[in-house]
C-alpha positions as CSV (number, residue, x, y, z in Angstrom):
1,X,87.2,109.9,108.8
2,X,89.3,108.2,106.2
3,X,92.0,109.3,103.7
4,X,92.2,107.1,100.7
5,X,94.6,107.3,97.8
6,X,93.6,105.9,94.4
7,X,95.7,105.3,91.3
8,X,93.8,105.9,88.1
9,X,95.4,104.6,84.9
10,X,94.2,105.5,81.4
11,X,94.7,102.3,79.5
12,X,94.6,104.1,76.1
13,X,97.8,106.2,76.6
14,X,99.1,104.6,79.9
15,X,99.0,107.9,81.9
16,X,98.6,107.6,85.7
17,X,96.8,110.0,88.0
18,X,96.8,109.9,91.7
19,X,93.6,110.8,93.5
20,X,93.7,111.6,97.2
21,X,90.2,111.5,98.7
22,X,88.9,112.4,102.2
23,X,85.6,110.8,103.2
24,X,83.5,109.3,106.0
25,X,83.8,105.7,104.9
26,X,81.4,106.1,102.0
27,X,82.1,105.1,98.4
28,X,84.3,107.8,96.7
29,X,82.7,110.1,94.2
30,X,85.3,110.1,91.5
31,X,85.4,113.4,89.6
32,X,84.3,112.7,86.1
33,X,85.3,116.0,84.5
34,X,88.8,114.8,83.6
35,X,87.8,111.3,82.3
36,X,87.2,111.2,78.6
37,X,84.6,109.1,76.8
38,X,85.7,106.0,74.9
39,X,88.7,105.6,77.2
40,X,89.3,102.6,79.5
41,X,90.5,103.4,83.0
42,X,91.8,101.1,85.8
43,X,91.1,102.4,89.3
44,X,92.9,100.8,92.3
45,X,93.1,101.8,95.9
46,X,96.8,102.2,96.9
47,X,96.4,103.6,100.5
48,X,93.6,103.7,103.1
49,X,94.0,105.3,106.6
50,X,91.7,106.3,109.3
51,X,92.5,109.9,110.4
52,X,92.4,111.7,113.7
53,X,89.5,114.1,113.7
54,X,90.8,117.7,113.3
55,X,88.8,120.7,112.1
56,X,90.7,120.9,108.8
57,X,90.3,117.2,108.0
58,X,86.7,117.3,109.1
59,X,86.0,120.1,106.6
60,X,87.8,118.2,103.8
61,X,85.6,115.2,104.5
62,X,82.5,117.3,104.8
63,X,82.9,118.8,101.4
64,X,84.3,115.7,99.7
65,X,87.5,117.4,98.9
66,X,89.9,115.5,96.6
67,X,93.4,116.3,95.3
68,X,94.5,115.2,91.9
69,X,98.2,115.0,91.0
């Protein structure tokens, strides 16, 4: 299991969003509900760490949980 942190920058108004994503090594499924049409976004990975398998982390990965700040 992996915890990955992504920095998403809206190039139109220069706002930054941090996305914490728990996954099993697959490509992340970025939530599209907060991204607007006709905007340009830069997405970069800032942190990537393999996690110890615990029941709570396992459930976060299983349900593709993400945290947006």
